[in-house]
Backbone as numpy.savetxt, mean C-alpha at the origin, in Angstrom:
# Nx Ny Nz CAx CAy CAz Cx Cy Cz
1.24 -34.32 12.64 1.03 -33.84 11.26 0.38 -32.45 11.30
0.91 -31.52 10.52 0.38 -30.16 10.47 -0.95 -30.14 9.74
-1.93 -29.46 10.32 -3.23 -29.34 9.68 -3.12 -28.45 8.46
-3.63 -28.87 7.31 -3.57 -28.03 6.10 -4.26 -26.70 6.34
-3.66 -25.64 5.83 -4.20 -24.30 6.04 -4.62 -23.67 4.71
-5.61 -22.81 4.81 -6.14 -22.12 3.62 -5.86 -20.63 3.73
-5.29 -20.07 2.66 -5.08 -18.64 2.53 -6.14 -18.09 1.59
-6.68 -16.93 1.91 -7.65 -16.29 1.02 -7.19 -14.87 0.70
-7.28 -14.51 -0.56 -6.94 -13.18 -1.03 -8.23 -12.47 -1.43
-8.58 -11.44 -0.69 -9.77 -10.64 -1.03 -9.28 -9.39 -1.73
-9.45 -9.39 -3.04 -8.89 -8.34 -3.88 -7.70 -8.89 -4.63
-7.98 -9.56 -5.75 -6.93 -10.29 -6.47 -6.26 -9.40 -7.52
-5.71 -8.30 -7.04 -4.94 -7.41 -7.89 -3.46 -7.68 -7.76
-2.65 -6.68 -8.05 -1.20 -6.86 -8.03 -0.68 -7.23 -6.65
-1.10 -6.48 -5.60 -0.58 -6.73 -4.25 -1.04 -8.08 -3.74
-2.33 -8.34 -3.82 -2.85 -9.61 -3.31 -2.26 -10.81 -4.00
-2.18 -10.76 -5.33 -1.65 -11.90 -6.07 -0.14 -12.03 -5.90
0.57 -10.92 -5.71 2.01 -10.98 -5.46 2.28 -11.66 -4.11
1.44 -11.35 -3.12 1.56 -11.99 -1.81 1.36 -13.50 -1.94
0.31 -13.89 -2.64 0.05 -15.32 -2.84 1.18 -15.99 -3.61
1.66 -15.32 -4.66 2.72 -15.89 -5.50 4.02 -16.04 -4.72
4.33 -15.06 -3.87 5.57 -15.12 -3.09 5.52 -16.28 -2.10
4.41 -16.43 -1.41 4.28 -17.54 -0.44 4.31 -18.88 -1.15
3.65 -18.95 -2.30 3.63 -20.21 -3.05 5.03 -20.58 -3.54
5.80 -19.58 -3.95 7.14 -19.86 -4.45 8.13 -20.13 -3.32
8.09 -19.32 -2.26 9.09 -19.41 -1.21 8.78 -20.46 -0.15
7.49 -20.65 0.14 7.08 -21.60 1.18 5.84 -22.35 0.72
6.00 -23.24 -0.25 4.84 -23.89 -0.87 4.01 -24.76 0.06
4.57 -25.13 1.22 3.83 -26.00 2.13 3.12 -25.24 3.24
3.24 -23.91 3.24 2.59 -23.14 4.30 1.07 -23.20 4.18
0.57 -23.21 2.93 -0.87 -23.28 2.70 -1.17 -24.38 1.69
-2.19 -25.15 2.01 -2.56 -26.25 1.11 -3.40 -25.76 -0.07
-4.08 -24.63 0.10 -4.82 -24.05 -1.02 -4.96 -22.55 -0.80
-5.16 -21.85 -1.91 -5.31 -20.40 -1.89 -6.60 -20.04 -2.61
-7.48 -19.35 -1.89 -8.74 -18.90 -2.46 -8.62 -17.43 -2.85
-9.47 -17.01 -3.78 -9.45 -15.61 -4.19 -10.84 -15.09 -4.45
-11.02 -13.81 -4.12 -12.30 -13.15 -4.37 -12.04 -11.78 -4.96
-12.88 -11.39 -5.91 -12.89 -10.01 -6.41 -14.31 -9.70 -6.85
-14.65 -8.41 -6.80 -15.99 -8.00 -7.23 -16.13 -8.12 -8.74
-15.01 -8.01 -9.45 -15.03 -8.12 -10.90 -14.53 -9.48 -11.37
-13.78 -9.47 -12.46 -13.32 -10.72 -13.07 -11.86 -11.04 -12.77
-11.22 -10.24 -11.92 -9.79 -10.45 -11.72 -9.49 -11.77 -11.01
-10.42 -12.28 -10.21 -10.16 -13.56 -9.53 -10.10 -14.71 -10.54
-10.90 -14.62 -11.59 -10.83 -15.65 -12.64 -9.48 -15.59 -13.35
-8.99 -14.38 -13.60 -7.68 -14.22 -14.23 -6.59 -14.69 -13.28
-6.73 -14.40 -12.00 -5.73 -14.85 -11.02 -5.66 -16.37 -10.97
-6.80 -17.02 -11.09 -6.83 -18.48 -11.12 -6.17 -19.00 -12.39
-6.49 -18.37 -13.51 -5.90 -18.77 -14.80 -4.38 -18.65 -14.76
-3.87 -17.63 -14.08 -2.42 -17.40 -14.00 -1.75 -18.24 -12.91
-2.54 -18.95 -12.12 -1.97 -19.82 -11.10 -1.67 -19.16 -9.77
-2.14 -17.91 -9.58 -1.89 -17.23 -8.31 -2.79 -17.78 -7.21
-4.00 -18.21 -7.57 -4.92 -18.82 -6.61 -5.38 -20.16 -7.17
-5.91 -20.99 -6.28 -6.40 -22.30 -6.71 -7.86 -22.27 -7.12
-8.64 -21.48 -6.36 -10.08 -21.44 -6.60 -10.61 -20.04 -6.32
-11.68 -19.67 -7.02 -12.41 -18.47 -6.66 -13.43 -18.85 -5.58
-13.81 -17.88 -4.78 -14.75 -18.17 -3.69 -15.53 -16.91 -3.36
-16.66 -17.09 -2.70 -17.45 -15.96 -2.23 -16.86 -15.44 -0.92
-17.22 -14.23 -0.56 -16.78 -13.69 0.72 -17.30 -14.54 1.87
-18.52 -15.00 1.76 -19.10 -15.84 2.81 -18.26 -17.10 3.03
-17.88 -17.75 1.95 -17.07 -18.97 2.07 -15.70 -18.65 2.65
-15.11 -17.56 2.18 -13.77 -17.19 2.64 -13.74 -16.98 4.15
-14.70 -16.23 4.67 -14.69 -15.95 6.11 -15.07 -17.19 6.93
-15.67 -18.19 6.28 -15.99 -19.43 6.98 -14.81 -20.38 7.04
-14.02 -20.48 5.95 -13.05 -21.58 5.87 -11.59 -21.14 5.91
-11.29 -19.88 5.63 -9.89 -19.48 5.51 -9.23 -19.34 6.88
-7.97 -19.76 6.95 -7.18 -19.59 8.17 -6.52 -18.21 8.20
-6.12 -17.74 7.01 -5.52 -16.41 6.88 -6.23 -15.70 5.73
-6.63 -14.46 5.98 -7.30 -13.65 4.97 -6.52 -12.36 4.78
-6.13 -12.07 3.54 -5.53 -10.78 3.20 -6.57 -9.92 2.50
-6.86 -8.76 3.09 -7.74 -7.79 2.46 -6.88 -6.83 1.64
-7.03 -6.88 0.33 -6.18 -6.09 -0.57 -7.03 -5.35 -1.58
-8.03 -4.65 -1.07 -8.95 -3.88 -1.91 -8.76 -2.39 -1.64
-9.35 -1.52 -2.46 -9.40 -0.11 -2.08 -10.06 0.06 -0.72
-9.72 1.14 -0.03 -10.07 1.27 1.39 -11.58 1.32 1.65
-12.33 2.02 0.84 -13.76 2.11 1.09 -14.48 0.80 0.74
-13.92 0.03 -0.17 -14.42 -1.32 -0.43 -14.11 -2.20 0.78
-12.90 -2.05 1.30 -12.49 -2.81 2.49 -13.41 -2.51 3.67
-13.77 -1.25 3.82 -14.68 -0.86 4.91 -15.98 -1.65 4.84
-16.57 -1.72 3.66 -17.85 -2.43 3.50 -17.68 -3.93 3.76
-16.56 -4.49 3.31 -16.31 -5.92 3.53 -16.22 -6.20 5.02
-15.48 -5.39 5.75 -15.34 -5.59 7.20 -16.70 -5.44 7.88
-17.46 -4.42 7.51 -18.75 -4.17 8.15 -19.75 -5.28 7.90
-19.62 -5.98 6.78 -20.62 -6.99 6.41 -20.11 -8.42 6.55
-18.97 -8.60 7.20 -18.40 -9.95 7.38 -18.40 -10.32 8.84
-18.47 -11.60 9.13 -18.44 -12.04 10.53 -17.07 -11.76 11.15
-17.02 -11.54 12.45 -15.72 -11.27 13.10 -14.81 -12.48 13.01
-13.51 -12.27 12.93 -12.57 -13.39 12.93 -12.61 -14.12 14.28
-12.24 -15.40 14.25 -12.18 -16.17 15.49 -10.73 -16.44 15.85
-10.51 -17.07 16.97 -9.16 -17.22 17.51 -8.24 -18.05 16.63
-8.80 -18.86 15.74 -7.97 -19.67 14.85 -7.75 -19.01 13.50
-8.21 -17.78 13.36 -8.05 -17.04 12.11 -7.10 -15.85 12.31
-6.48 -15.44 11.21 -5.73 -14.20 11.16 -6.22 -13.41 9.96
-6.56 -12.15 10.17 -6.91 -11.27 9.07 -5.89 -10.14 9.03
-5.34 -9.90 7.86 -4.41 -8.79 7.64 -4.92 -7.98 6.46
-4.39 -6.79 6.31 -4.77 -5.99 5.16 -3.51 -5.40 4.53
-3.69 -4.72 3.40 -2.56 -4.09 2.71 -2.87 -2.65 2.36
-3.78 -2.03 3.14 -4.20 -0.67 2.84 -3.15 0.38 3.14
-3.25 1.52 2.45 -2.27 2.59 2.60 -2.61 3.58 3.71
-3.78 3.42 4.34 -4.16 4.22 5.51 -4.52 3.24 6.61
-3.94 3.42 7.79 -4.05 2.39 8.80 -5.05 2.70 9.91
-5.11 3.92 10.40 -6.00 4.19 11.52 -7.46 4.01 11.11
-7.80 4.42 9.91 -9.17 4.24 9.41 -9.57 2.78 9.44
-8.73 1.91 8.90 -9.06 0.49 8.82 -9.13 -0.12 10.22
-8.19 0.26 11.07 -8.17 -0.28 12.43 -9.45 0.09 13.18
-9.89 1.33 13.04 -11.10 1.77 13.75 -12.35 1.10 13.18
-12.40 0.90 11.88 -13.54 0.19 11.27 -13.60 -1.25 11.80
-12.45 -1.90 11.87 -12.40 -3.27 12.37 -12.84 -3.35 13.83
-12.37 -2.42 14.65 -12.71 -2.45 16.08 -14.20 -2.17 16.29
-14.75 -1.27 15.49 -16.17 -0.96 15.62 -17.04 -2.12 15.15
-16.61 -2.79 14.08 -17.42 -3.86 13.49 -17.24 -5.19 14.20
-16.01 -5.51 14.57 -15.70 -6.83 15.11 -15.52 -6.85 16.63
-15.63 -5.66 17.24 -15.54 -5.55 18.69 -14.27 -6.22 19.22
-14.42 -7.06 20.26 -13.23 -7.68 20.87 -12.51 -8.65 19.93
-13.20 -9.14 18.90 -12.57 -10.06 17.96 -11.64 -9.36 16.98
-11.64 -8.04 16.99 -10.67 -7.30 16.19 -9.25 -7.57 16.66
-9.08 -8.20 17.80 -7.75 -8.58 18.28 -7.06 -9.53 17.32
-7.84 -10.22 16.48 -7.27 -11.18 15.52 -7.01 -10.53 14.15
-7.13 -9.20 14.10 -6.85 -8.45 12.89 -5.56 -7.67 13.08
-4.62 -7.81 12.13 -3.33 -7.10 12.20 -3.21 -6.19 10.99
-3.31 -4.87 11.18 -3.17 -3.94 10.05 -1.74 -3.93 9.51
-1.61 -4.01 8.21 -0.30 -4.06 7.56 -0.28 -3.14 6.34
0.89 -2.63 6.02 1.04 -1.84 4.80 2.37 -2.18 4.14
2.35 -2.99 3.09 3.58 -3.25 2.34 3.95 -2.03 1.50
5.15 -1.52 1.70 5.61 -0.34 0.95 6.22 -0.85 -0.35
5.36 -1.26 -1.23 5.78 -1.82 -2.51 4.63 -1.68 -3.48
4.95 -1.69 -4.74 3.89 -1.60 -5.73 4.36 -0.91 -7.00
3.46 -0.89 -7.96 3.69 -0.24 -9.24 2.49 0.61 -9.56
2.62 1.45 -10.59 1.45 2.21 -11.01 0.47 1.35 -11.79
0.92 0.17 -12.22 0.04 -0.75 -12.93 -0.74 -1.61 -11.93
-1.86 -2.16 -12.36 -2.70 -2.93 -11.47 -3.10 -4.25 -12.14
-3.65 -5.14 -11.33 -4.20 -6.38 -11.85 -3.31 -7.58 -11.61
-3.90 -8.78 -11.65 -3.13 -10.01 -11.42 -2.07 -10.26 -12.48
-2.23 -9.66 -13.65 -1.26 -9.86 -14.74 0.12 -9.32 -14.39
0.19 -8.33 -13.51 1.48 -7.73 -13.17 1.97 -8.20 -11.80
1.33 -9.20 -11.23 1.78 -9.75 -9.95 3.19 -10.32 -10.08
3.96 -10.19 -9.02 5.37 -10.59 -9.05 5.74 -11.22 -7.71
6.19 -12.47 -7.69 6.56 -13.10 -6.41 7.75 -12.43 -5.73
8.48 -11.60 -6.47 9.63 -10.89 -5.90 9.29 -9.46 -5.47
8.02 -9.08 -5.57 7.64 -7.69 -5.34 8.06 -7.17 -3.97
7.99 -8.02 -2.95 8.22 -7.56 -1.58 9.66 -7.78 -1.10
10.51 -8.31 -1.95 11.89 -8.58 -1.54 12.61 -7.29 -1.15
13.16 -7.29 0.07 13.89 -6.13 0.62 13.03 -4.87 0.73
11.71 -5.04 0.62 10.80 -3.91 0.80 10.32 -3.89 2.26
9.88 -2.72 2.69 9.40 -2.58 4.06 7.91 -2.86 4.15
7.53 -3.58 5.19 6.13 -3.76 5.52 5.92 -3.17 6.92
5.03 -2.20 7.01 4.75 -1.57 8.29 3.52 -2.23 8.91
3.68 -2.70 10.13 2.59 -3.32 10.87 2.16 -2.35 11.96
0.85 -2.11 12.09 0.37 -1.08 13.01 -0.67 -1.64 13.98
-0.28 -2.55 14.85 -1.23 -3.06 15.85 -1.47 -2.01 16.93
-2.47 -2.24 17.75 -2.60 -1.42 18.95 -2.44 -2.32 20.17
-2.69 -1.77 21.34 -2.42 -2.53 22.57 -3.35 -3.72 22.74
-4.43 -3.78 21.97 -5.39 -4.88 22.09 -5.17 -5.97 21.05
-4.25 -5.78 20.14 -3.99 -6.77 19.09 -3.26 -7.97 19.67
-3.72 -9.15 19.31 -3.14 -10.40 19.80 -1.67 -10.52 19.38
-0.78 -10.73 20.34 0.65 -10.82 20.05 0.95 -12.00 19.14
0.28 -13.12 19.38 0.48 -14.29 18.54 0.15 -13.99 17.08
-0.91 -13.22 16.85 -1.30 -12.87 15.48 -0.31 -11.89 14.87
0.20 -10.96 15.68 1.22 -10.03 15.18 2.45 -10.81 14.71
2.85 -11.78 15.52 4.04 -12.58 15.18 3.82 -13.38 13.91
2.63 -13.94 13.75 2.38 -14.74 12.55 2.27 -13.84 11.31
1.64 -12.69 11.46 1.58 -11.75 10.33 2.99 -11.35 9.90
3.85 -11.06 10.87 5.24 -10.70 10.57 5.94 -11.85 9.84
5.71 -13.06 10.32 6.34 -14.24 9.71 5.93 -14.39 8.25
4.65 -14.17 7.96 4.17 -14.31 6.58 4.84 -13.31 5.65
4.96 -12.07 6.10 5.63 -11.07 5.25 7.11 -11.37 5.12
7.71 -11.90 6.18 9.12 -12.29 6.09 9.30 -13.46 5.13
8.30 -14.31 5.02 8.34 -15.39 4.02 8.36 -14.83 2.60
7.87 -13.60 2.46 7.92 -12.91 1.16 9.22 -12.13 1.01
10.14 -12.30 1.99 11.46 -11.63 2.03 11.34 -10.13 2.24
10.30 -9.72 2.95 10.13 -8.31 3.31 10.77 -8.02 4.66
11.01 -6.73 4.93 11.53 -6.27 6.21 10.37 -5.70 7.02
10.29 -6.06 8.29 9.15 -5.70 9.11 9.47 -4.52 10.02
8.57 -3.55 10.05 8.66 -2.40 10.94 7.32 -2.24 11.64
7.34 -1.80 12.87 6.12 -1.62 13.64 6.02 -0.18 14.14
4.83 0.39 14.01 4.57 1.72 14.55 3.08 1.85 14.78
2.65 2.93 15.42 1.22 3.14 15.62 0.56 3.52 14.30
-0.73 3.28 14.23 -1.48 3.60 13.01 -1.45 5.11 12.73
-1.57 5.91 13.79 -1.58 7.37 13.59 -0.23 7.87 13.09
0.85 7.34 13.64 2.19 7.73 13.17 2.37 7.33 11.71
1.94 6.13 11.37 2.02 5.66 9.98 1.32 6.64 9.05
0.09 7.03 9.41 -0.70 7.88 8.52 -0.08 9.26 8.35
0.55 9.76 9.41 1.21 11.06 9.32 2.44 10.98 8.41
3.24 9.94 8.57 4.45 9.79 7.76 4.11 9.54 6.30
3.20 8.61 6.07 2.89 8.24 4.68 2.16 9.36 3.94
1.48 10.22 4.67 0.84 11.36 4.00 1.88 12.25 3.32
3.09 12.30 3.89 4.15 13.17 3.36 4.97 12.50 2.27
5.26 11.22 2.43 6.20 10.58 1.51 5.52 9.70 0.46
4.22 9.49 0.59 3.51 8.67 -0.39 2.26 9.38 -0.91
1.37 9.75 -0.01 0.11 10.34 -0.44 0.33 11.69 -1.13
1.14 12.56 -0.54 1.41 13.87 -1.14 2.02 13.76 -2.53
3.09 12.98 -2.74 3.66 12.89 -4.10 2.64 12.43 -5.15
1.77 11.49 -4.78 0.77 11.05 -5.74 -0.20 12.18 -6.08
-0.64 12.92 -5.07 -1.55 14.03 -5.34 -0.89 15.11 -6.20
0.38 15.37 -5.96 1.09 16.36 -6.77 1.16 15.90 -8.22
1.40 14.62 -8.42 1.49 14.08 -9.77 0.15 14.16 -10.49
-0.92 13.76 -9.79 -2.26 13.87 -10.37 -2.58 15.33 -10.71
-2.26 16.24 -9.79 -2.60 17.65 -9.98 -1.83 18.26 -11.15
-0.56 17.90 -11.29 0.24 18.45 -12.38 -0.32 18.03 -13.73
-0.62 16.75 -13.88 -1.15 16.27 -15.16 -2.52 16.88 -15.42
-3.40 16.86 -14.40 -4.76 17.38 -14.59 -4.73 18.87 -14.91
-3.88 19.63 -14.22 -3.81 21.07 -14.46 -3.29 21.41 -15.83
-2.21 20.74 -16.22 -1.64 21.00 -17.55 -2.64 20.63 -18.65
-3.33 19.51 -18.45 -4.28 19.06 -19.47 -5.46 20.01 -19.56
-5.93 20.50 -18.40 -7.07 21.42 -18.40 -6.71 22.74 -19.08
-5.49 23.21 -18.90 -5.09 24.49 -19.48 -4.72 24.37 -20.96
-4.00 23.29 -21.32 -3.41 23.21 -22.66 -3.82 21.98 -23.45
-4.67 21.11 -22.89 -4.93 19.85 -23.57 -3.68 19.00 -23.56
-3.60 18.06 -24.48 -2.41 17.21 -24.50 -1.33 17.74 -25.44
-1.52 18.96 -25.95 -0.55 19.49 -26.91 0.82 19.71 -26.28
0.83 20.08 -25.00 2.13 20.35 -24.36 2.87 19.06 -24.02
2.14 17.93 -23.91 2.79 16.69 -23.50 3.82 16.22 -24.53
3.60 16.56 -25.80 4.51 16.08 -26.84 5.91 16.68 -26.69
6.01 17.78 -25.95 7.31 18.41 -25.75 7.97 18.00 -24.44
7.31 17.16 -23.69 7.87 16.75 -22.40 8.99 15.73 -22.60
9.92 15.74 -21.68 11.05 14.79 -21.72 11.02 13.94 -20.45
12.21 13.48 -20.03 12.28 12.55 -18.92 11.76 13.09 -17.61
11.98 14.40 -17.35 11.55 14.96 -16.08 10.05 14.87 -15.88
9.29 15.29 -16.88 7.84 15.23 -16.77 7.35 13.79 -16.69
7.95 12.93 -17.49 7.55 11.52 -17.48 7.82 10.88 -16.13
9.00 11.14 -15.56 9.34 10.55 -14.27 8.44 11.09 -13.16
8.23 12.40 -13.16 7.44 13.03 -12.10 5.99 12.58 -12.14
5.47 12.32 -13.33 4.04 12.01 -13.46 3.76 10.53 -13.64
4.78 9.69 -13.52 4.56 8.23 -13.67 3.45 7.75 -12.76
3.45 8.21 -11.52 2.47 7.69 -10.56 1.07 8.26 -10.78
0.92 9.21 -11.70 -0.43 9.66 -12.06 -1.17 8.57 -12.84
-0.46 7.52 -13.24 -1.10 6.37 -13.89 -1.59 5.34 -12.88
-1.49 5.66 -11.60 -1.93 4.74 -10.55 -3.46 4.62 -10.54
-3.93 3.63 -9.79 -5.36 3.32 -9.71 -6.14 4.51 -9.12
-7.00 5.17 -9.90 -7.74 6.34 -9.39 -8.65 6.01 -8.22
-9.29 4.84 -8.24 -10.19 4.46 -7.14 -9.40 4.31 -5.84
-8.25 3.69 -5.91 -7.45 3.50 -4.71 -7.05 4.84 -4.10
-6.62 5.79 -4.95 -6.16 7.07 -4.44 -7.30 7.97 -4.03
-8.44 7.84 -4.66 -9.66 8.50 -4.19 -9.95 8.09 -2.75
-9.88 6.80 -2.49 -10.21 6.29 -1.15 -9.17 6.72 -0.12
-7.91 6.79 -0.52 -6.86 7.25 0.40 -7.14 8.69 0.82
-7.52 9.54 -0.14 -7.83 10.94 0.19 -8.98 11.04 1.19
-9.99 10.22 1.02 -11.17 10.31 1.87 -10.98 9.66 3.23
-9.96 8.83 3.38 -9.76 8.14 4.65 -8.56 8.67 5.45
-7.80 9.59 4.87 -6.70 10.21 5.61 -6.68 11.73 5.35
-7.85 12.39 5.44 -7.93 13.79 5.00 -7.13 14.76 5.86
-7.10 14.55 7.16 -6.42 15.51 8.03 -4.93 15.54 7.77
-4.31 14.36 7.73 -2.86 14.31 7.51 -2.49 14.75 6.10
-3.30 14.39 5.12 -3.01 14.81 3.74 -3.16 16.33 3.61
-4.17 16.90 4.25 -4.34 18.36 4.21 -3.15 19.06 4.86
-2.69 18.52 5.98 -1.50 19.10 6.64 -0.29 19.06 5.72
-0.10 17.92 5.04 1.03 17.78 4.12 0.91 18.75 2.95
-0.30 18.92 2.43 -0.52 19.87 1.33 -0.24 21.30 1.79
-0.68 21.65 2.99 -0.43 22.99 3.52 1.06 23.28 3.60
1.82 22.31 4.12 3.27 22.48 4.22 3.90 22.67 2.85
3.44 21.88 1.88 4.02 21.96 0.55 3.66 23.27 -0.15
2.43 23.72 0.06 2.02 25.00 -0.52 2.88 26.12 0.05
3.18 26.06 1.34 4.07 27.06 1.95 5.46 27.00 1.32
5.95 25.78 1.08 7.26 25.63 0.45 7.26 26.22 -0.96
6.19 25.99 -1.71 6.09 26.54 -3.06 6.01 28.06 -3.04
5.30 28.59 -2.07 5.21 30.05 -1.97 6.58 30.67 -1.70
7.37 30.01 -0.85 8.72 30.50 -0.57 9.58 30.43 -1.83
9.46 29.30 -2.56 10.24 29.15 -3.79 9.80 30.17 -4.84
8.50 30.40 -4.92 7.98 31.40 -5.86 8.59 32.78 -5.58
8.67 33.12 -4.31 9.26 34.41 -3.94 10.72 34.49 -4.32
11.44 33.39 -4.09 12.86 33.37 -4.45 13.06 33.58 -5.95
12.21 32.95 -6.74 12.31 33.08 -8.20 11.95 34.50 -8.63
10.85 35.02 -8.08 10.42 36.37 -8.45 11.49 37.41 -8.12
12.15 37.21 -6.99 13.16 38.17 -6.53 14.55 37.88 -7.09
14.65 36.80 -7.89 15.91 36.40 -8.51 17.04 36.27 -7.47
16.71 35.59 -6.38 17.69 35.42 -5.31 18.58 34.22 -5.64
19.53 34.48 -6.49 20.36 33.45 -7.11 21.01 32.52 -6.09
21.71 33.09 -5.13 22.45 32.26 -4.17 21.54 31.38 -3.35
20.41 31.92 -2.90 19.47 31.14 -2.08 18.83 30.02 -2.88
18.48 30.28 -4.14 17.90 29.25 -5.00 18.89 28.11 -5.19
20.13 28.45 -5.52 21.14 27.41 -5.74 21.38 26.62 -4.45
21.42 27.31 -3.33 21.63 26.63 -2.04 20.49 25.66 -1.74
19.27 26.08 -2.02 18.10 25.21 -1.82 18.18 23.97 -2.69
18.52 24.14 -3.97 18.61 23.01 -4.89 19.74 22.07 -4.49
20.88 22.63 -4.06 22.00 21.81 -3.63 21.65 21.02 -2.39
20.99 21.66 -1.45 20.57 20.98 -0.22 19.62 19.82 -0.54
18.69 20.07 -1.44 17.74 19.02 -1.84 18.45 17.85 -2.51
19.38 18.16 -3.42 20.12 17.10 -4.11 20.91 16.26 -3.13
21.62 16.90 -2.20 22.45 16.17 -1.25 21.59 15.29 -0.34
20.46 15.83 0.11 19.58 15.07 1.00 19.06 13.82 0.30
18.60 13.98 -0.94 18.07 12.82 -1.68 19.17 11.82 -2.01
20.32 12.32 -2.51 21.42 11.43 -2.89 21.90 10.62 -1.69
22.07 11.29 -0.55 22.57 10.61 0.65 21.59 9.54 1.12
20.30 9.84 1.05 19.31 8.87 1.50 19.31 7.62 0.63
19.26 7.80 -0.67 19.17 6.62 -1.54 20.50 5.88 -1.64
21.61 6.56 -1.45 22.89 5.85 -1.37 22.96 4.98 -0.12
22.37 5.46 0.98 22.36 4.65 2.21 21.48 3.42 2.04
20.39 3.55 1.28 19.54 2.39 0.99 20.32 1.38 0.16
21.03 1.86 -0.86 21.80 0.96 -1.71 22.87 0.23 -0.90
23.51 0.94 0.04 24.54 0.30 0.87 23.93 -0.76 1.78
22.75 -0.48 2.30 22.10 -1.46 3.19 21.73 -2.72 2.43
21.39 -2.61 1.16 21.08 -3.79 0.36 22.30 -4.66 0.17
23.48 -4.02 0.05 24.71 -4.79 -0.15 25.04 -5.61 1.09
24.54 -5.22 2.25 24.87 -5.92 3.50 23.98 -7.14 3.72
22.91 -7.27 2.93 21.98 -8.38 3.14 22.60 -9.71 2.75
């Protein structure tokens, strides 16, 4: 007979509750109960919505849970790791943070050799909205989850972490934490910063008077400026080198484009726009084709 297992969600927001909801829907017998913790009131709402069975303290969670998902902002996660007992061989701890090397190093410094039972993960999924109310058991379907173990991470734990995300119908990819942070700084962190900066700059110069004239382009480009400010604050402070590099590259690109516009270099401008359109269209068409093969 299989021993009943307990899952704990630390940070009962959209990602954490979607993970719990997906496992509960797709594999209801994997865990006999699901605990939840939040610093605020979201764990009570998560319980009310049926995403978790019980609320619990961090102390209880680290004592009794077989699997713990850390799904908080990164600097909150840092404090939780620093103030929690190290995982033991019968436990698995995973996270859902958007910066991986920072979390991995905090875990290794705090938990020493027991950090081998921690598997850093990043589900490439989400919305600009937050909270257990927007949790979705289908959130991770056909989405990528990047796992970033190092050479000291327990293989058995890596395999089980992969299995859990696959139970959510996600696709698993593995890379180093440093490679992850470099890539995500360009395709995730940078776009969010650009969106925040565009809205903040326009508002500072013109107030909200100009927003009434905006159409689909401005709305689409700035959608992610509605994302959780605390989460993105923490991403900036925990991946500063890679984000700065990405910003430098983009500033150089803007300077080149500015020169093209000032000099009215018609053919080069059109060629640049055409190249960009083709690159984006080809990439997303390939994604759509890959979904048809599933």
